[in-house]
C-alpha positions in Angstrom: 60.9 91.5 113.6 62.7 89.4 110.9 65.7 87.5 111.4 68.4 87.9 108.6 71.5 86.1 107.7 74.4 87.9 105.8 76.5 86.1 103.2 79.6 87.9 101.8 81.8 86.5 98.7 84.9 88.4 98.4 86.7 88.0 95.1 89.9 89.6 93.5 87.8 91.6 91.1 84.2 92.0 92.8 82.7 91.5 96.3 79.0 90.3 96.5 76.8 90.3 99.3 73.0 89.2 100.3 70.9 89.2 103.2 68.4 86.4 103.5 65.3 85.9 105.8 64.3 83.0 107.7 62.5 81.5 104.7 65.9 81.4 102.8 64.7 84.2 100.6 67.1 87.0 99.4 65.9 90.3 100.6 69.1 92.6 99.8 71.7 92.3 97.3 74.9 94.1 96.4 77.7 93.9 93.9 80.7 96.2 94.2 84.2 96.3 92.7 86.8 95.2 95.3 89.6 97.4 94.0 92.3 95.8 95.7 90.8 96.5 99.2 88.7 93.5 100.4 88.0 94.9 103.9 86.6 98.3 102.6 84.6 96.6 99.7 83.1 94.4 102.4 82.1 97.4 104.6 80.7 99.1 101.5 78.7 95.9 100.8 77.5 95.7 104.1 76.5 99.3 104.3 74.5 99.0 101.1 72.8 95.9 102.2 71.9 97.4 105.4 70.4 100.5 103.7 68.2 98.0 101.7 66.7 96.5 104.9 66.8 99.5 107.3 63.0 100.1 107.4 62.0 96.5 107.2 62.5 95.5 110.7 65.3 92.9 109.9 67.8 91.7 112.7 71.0 90.4 111.3 71.9 87.6 113.7 74.4 85.6 111.6 77.0 85.9 108.8 79.1 83.5 106.5 81.9 84.3 104.1 83.6 82.8 101.1 85.9 83.8 98.3 89.5 84.5 98.2 89.7 86.7 101.2 86.8 84.9 103.1 89.2 84.4 106.3 90.1 88.1 106.5 86.7 89.6 106.2 85.3 86.4 108.2 87.3 87.6 111.1 86.4 91.1 110.5 82.8 90.6 110.5 82.9 87.9 113.2 81.3 85.3 110.8 80.2 82.0 112.2 80.7 80.3 108.9 83.9 80.6 106.6 83.7 78.3 103.6 85.6 77.7 100.5 84.0 78.8 96.9 83.1 75.3 95.9 81.1 74.6 98.7 79.2 77.9 99.0 78.5 77.8 95.2 77.3 74.2 95.4 75.1 74.9 98.4 73.5 78.0 96.8 72.9 76.6 93.3 71.5 73.4 94.7 69.1 75.1 96.8 67.5 77.1 94.0 67.9 74.4 91.3 67.8 71.0 93.2 68.1 68.9 89.9 71.4 70.7 88.6 74.1 68.1 87.8 76.8 70.6 86.5 77.6 74.1 87.6 79.9 76.4 85.3 81.3 79.5 87.0 83.5 82.2 85.2 84.4 85.2 87.6 86.8 88.0 87.2 89.9 86.2 87.3 89.0 82.6 88.1 86.7 80.0 86.7 85.5 76.7 88.2 83.2 73.7 87.3 81.4 71.7 89.9 79.8 68.3 89.2 76.9 67.5 91.3 75.0 64.1 92.1 72.3 63.9 94.4 72.5 67.6 95.5 76.1 67.0 96.5 79.3 68.4 94.9 81.3 65.1 94.0 84.1 66.7 91.6 85.1 70.0 90.9 88.3 71.9 89.0 89.4 75.4 89.0 91.6 77.3 86.4 95.1 77.7 88.0 97.5 79.8 86.1 96.0 81.5 83.1 93.2 84.1 83.3 92.2 83.9 79.5 88.5 83.4 79.2 87.6 85.1 82.6 86.0 88.4 83.1 89.2 90.5 83.1 90.1 88.9 79.8 86.8 90.0 78.2 87.0 93.5 79.8 90.4 93.9 78.3 89.4 93.0 74.9 86.2 95.1 75.1 88.5 98.1 75.8 90.7 97.3 72.9 87.7 97.2 70.7 86.3 100.4 72.1 83.1 98.6 73.3 81.5 98.4 76.9 81.9 94.9 78.1 78.2 94.9 79.1 77.4 95.2 75.2 79.4 92.2 74.2 76.7 89.7 74.6 74.1 91.4 72.3 76.6 92.4 69.8 77.9 88.9 69.5 74.3 87.4 69.0 74.2 89.5 65.8 77.1 87.7 64.1 76.7 85.6 61.1 80.2 84.5 60.7 82.1 84.3 64.2 85.8 84.8 63.8 88.0 82.0 64.9 90.1 83.3 67.7 92.9 81.4 69.6 92.1 81.8 73.4 94.7 79.5 74.8 96.1 82.2 76.7 95.6 86.0 76.8 98.8 86.8 74.8 97.8 84.5 71.9 94.1 85.9 71.9 95.3 89.4 71.9 97.8 88.8 69.0 94.9 86.9 67.1 92.5 89.7 67.8 94.9 92.4 66.4 95.3 90.3 63.3 91.6 89.7 62.8 91.2 93.7 63.0 93.9 94.3 60.7 92.5 92.2 57.8 89.2 93.5 58.2 86.9 91.3 60.3 83.5 92.8 61.4 83.4 93.9 64.9 80.4 91.7 65.8 82.3 88.6 64.1 85.5 89.3 66.2 83.3 89.6 69.4 81.2 86.5 68.7 84.6 84.8 68.2 85.8 86.0 71.5 82.7 84.7 73.1 83.2 81.3 71.5 86.9 81.1 72.5 85.8 81.8 76.1 83.5 78.7 76.2 86.0 76.6 74.2 88.9 77.7 76.7 86.9 76.7 79.7 85.8 73.4 78.3 89.1 72.5 77.0 90.9 73.6 80.3 88.7 73.8 83.5 86.2 71.3 82.1 88.6 68.6 80.7 88.0 65.3 81.7 84.9 66.3 83.7 81.3 64.7 82.7 79.0 67.6 81.8 75.6 66.4 82.5 72.2 68.4 82.1 70.7 70.2 83.7 73.6 72.8 83.5 73.7 76.1 85.4 76.0 79.0 84.4 76.9 81.4 87.1 79.4 84.2 87.9 79.6 87.8 86.2 80.5 86.3 82.7 77.1 84.4 82.8 75.4 87.7 82.1 77.0 87.9 78.7 74.4 86.4 76.3 77.1 85.7 73.7 79.1 83.4 76.1 75.8 81.6 77.2 74.8 81.1 73.3 78.5 79.7 72.9 78.2 77.2 75.7 74.6 76.0 74.4 76.3 75.5 70.8 79.3 73.6 72.1 77.7 71.5 74.6 74.7 70.8 72.6 72.2 71.3 75.5 70.3 74.1 77.2 72.3 76.4 79.7 70.2 77.9 82.7 71.5 81.3 83.8 69.7 82.3 87.3 69.0 86.1 87.8 71.1 85.9 91.1 74.0 83.7 89.5 76.4 86.4 90.2 75.6 86.4 93.8 75.6 82.4 94.4 78.6 82.4 96.4 77.3 84.9 98.7 73.9 83.2 98.9 75.4 79.8 99.7 77.5 81.5 102.5 74.2 83.0 103.7 72.3 79.5 103.6 75.4 78.1 105.6 75.2 81.0 108.3 71.4 80.2 108.6 71.9 76.6 109.1 74.5 77.3 111.9 71.6 79.4 113.6 72.0 82.8 115.3 75.5 84.0 116.9 74.9 84.1 120.6 78.4 83.7 122.1 80.3 86.9 120.5 82.3 88.7 123.1 83.4 91.4 120.8 82.9 92.5 117.3 79.8 93.2 115.4 77.6 90.6 117.0 78.7 91.3 120.6 75.1 92.7 121.3 73.5 89.7 119.6 72.7 91.4 116.4 75.1 92.6 113.7 76.1 96.3 114.6 77.5 98.1 111.6 78.8 100.9 113.7 81.0 98.5 115.5 82.4 97.4 112.2 83.0 101.2 111.5 84.9 101.9 114.9 87.8 99.6 114.2 90.8 99.4 111.9 91.5 96.1 110.5 94.9 95.1 109.2 97.0 91.9 108.3 100.6 91.2 109.2 102.6 88.3 107.9 105.2 86.8 110.1 107.5 83.8 109.4 107.5 81.2 112.2 111.0 79.7 113.0 109.9 77.2 115.5 110.2 74.1 113.2 111.7 73.4 109.9 108.4 74.4 108.1 109.0 78.0 108.4 105.5 78.8 107.7 104.1 82.1 106.8 101.4 83.0 109.1 98.8 85.6 108.6 97.7 87.6 111.6 94.5 89.8 111.5 94.5 92.9 113.8 91.5 94.9 115.0 93.3 98.2 116.1 96.1 96.4 118.2 94.5 93.3 119.1 95.2 90.1 117.3 91.6 88.7 116.4 92.6 85.7 114.2 95.5 84.0 112.4 96.2 81.3 109.8 98.9 79.5 107.9 100.6 77.4 110.5 100.9 73.6 109.8 101.5 72.6 113.4 100.8 73.7 117.0 104.3 75.4 117.3 103.0 78.2 115.0 99.6 78.8 116.8 99.3 82.4 117.5 97.2 83.2 120.7 94.5 85.9 120.1 94.4 89.1 122.2 90.7 89.9 121.8 
């Protein structure tokens, strides 16, 4: 019997999951669209992961979550570890690439940079308001050009004269893109220009003021775009490594942290109540969230309560003990 640990990274666009064994090796992988429903997406990811290890004698004894819906899905899974994306990505990347100094990450709607020293994240930054240069930005431009976004990278590498496209924001980029089409720029030059714009926008915004040292590891869904990888290498003047599992690094980091925490042995209810993850127990319940405003002090905190059927299993958002919500399960 092999002990396994589950890691889930729930993003706004995609939900990623892995199962690792006791040797910290990934033995199952899943990448699915979130489609606005993080609980259902997480269930589908877990279902797919379990199907990959069903005949391998793997007993899942721990779970960790990260990403934008980490608290919600962590409560749903009964996870022992719930960590932010910076921590999860840094843990996963430094495990596979111990000498990494800079982590570039571009996802569906957000992007981040993590500076590493001695295997520890010492500085970071994330995009805040604008989604220009993210995966959703590239997908929308691909649709406009009538090209599958998966083909972007290969097409970009055929360009001899990339177009200069402003990517300060999505509105400017789309306006510039339309102009380039109207004046007759070749499609490959426009696509290469978009890839260059993604890299320059990232470096001038997310990476502004950060010291980018080699070795550099690029991850997130956009790292699969060879055109953007090439643009980063050109603009940084150094090699950029893309790990085959780079798009799963947040989930991998969450699984590693869960393994470090050890098997869950004290769960009184939920998927780990039997001592090992029970997917059927996850399907037996309906999970919902409800937002309530606490009026017990001047803060008026907005508290998120997570319900499993009619029982409150977790809550967060209170800034003092007056807003603490007692669980009923």
